[in-house]
N, C-alpha and C positions, 0 to 999 in steps of 0.2 A: 165592916160598915163604916162609911165615911161620915164624918161629923162636920158640920158647918160651924165655924167660929166667927162670931160677929166681928166685922172689920177685916176679915181675911182678904177680901177682894181689894180693899184699899191698900193693905200691906203688900199684896202681890203686885199691884200697880206701881207702888213706890220702889219695890225691889227690881222690877223690870226697868224702871227709869235709871236706877243705879247701874244696872248691867250695861245699859246703853251709853252711859257717861264714863264708865270705867276705863275703856281703852284710851280715851283722850287724856284722862287724869294719870293713867299709869305710864304713858309714853315717856315723860321726862324722867321718871324714876328708873325705868328700864335703860334709857339712854345713858343716864349718869352711872348706873351700875356697870353697864357694858364698857363705858369709857374707863372706869377704875380697873376693871379686870384687864382690859387691853393695856393700860399703862403699866400695871404690874407685870404682865406677860412680857412686854418690851424690856422692862428693867431686868427681869430674870433672864431674858434671852441674851443680854449683853455678854454673859460668860461664854457664849458660843460664837460671838461676832467674828466674822471673817470679812464679809463685804457689807454687811448691814442690810442685805436684801430680806433676810428672815424677819428682822425687827420691823422693817418698813411694811412687811406683808401682814402684820396684825391689824385687822380691820373690825370695826363695829358696824353692824348692819341693823338699823332700826326697824320698827314695825312697818310692814308693807314694802320694805326695800329688799333688793336682791344682793346676795353675796357676790364678791368678785369671782371671776372664773378661776378654777383650780384651787379654791380655798377649801378648807376642811377636808371633805372626802373626795375632792377632785372635781365635783360638779358645782352647779350653782343652786342656791336655795333661796326662796323668798320667805321672809319672816312673817308670821301672822300678826294680827293686831295685838296679840298678847305676848309677843316674843321680841327679844333682842338677841342677835347672833354675834358672837365674837369668834372670829376665825383667824387662822394663820396659814399663810401660803397664798401665792398668786402665780401668775405666769412667769415671774422672775425668781420666785422662791418656792420650788416644788419639793423641798426637802424638810418641811416643818415637822412632819411625823418622824423622820429619821433622827432629827436632833432630840425631839421629845423622848423617844423610846430607845434610841441607840441602834446599833447594827452589830451583826456578828460577822466574822471573817467568812468570805465566800471565795471558793476556788473556781476558776474558769477552765474550760477545756484546753486552752492554750498554755496552761501552766501558771498563769498569773493569778493573783488573788487581790481581793480588796481587804484592807485592814478593818479590824473591828473598831467601832466608834462607841465609846461609853455613852449611856443616856445622859442628857443634860436637860432634865425637865424644866420647863418654864411655863407651859400652858396650864397644865393641871394644878400646879401649885398656886398659880394666880387665881384660878377658880376657887380653890379651897380657902385662900386668904380672904376672899370677898363674898363668898356664898352666904354666910350667916347675916352679914350686914345688909346685903341686898334683900334677903328674905324678910328681915325685920322691917325694912322700908316698905316693902310690898304689903306686908301684914298690917302695918300702921295705916297705910292708905285705904286698904279694904275695910278695916274696922271703922275708920273715920267716915267713909262713904256709907256704910250700913247704919252707923249711929245717926248720921244726918237724915237718912231716909226714914228712920223710925220716929223721928221727932215730928 
């Protein structure tokens, strides 16, 4: 059985207004967090520097924008209004995942082999370093917006 609470329509209207304003308010928080993650990823990737292409391939894609070609999983992706995407890899650096996870020795039919490359994680550690701080910022913004709507 549904109960009607006096003032619930007014509250619902205020909360809908908050929902409509949140993406715009959240955008700078997401961009700042993405930039911090990317900066840490670039710093951590210095240990694997050969040409600098990997470091230069770390990109921040803001809400509504599309990632560079060949970043992340190899394709392009458009961030929603609630997302920021930090990716590594582009047309010049398609080896981001190999540096992050390392490789095993592989033997070819012609008798040659590739050497094993130990993992040199840079991307996941950058995320772990920044995750809690970014989530705190987002939560503060959400709490502030809801508190203002309830006044």
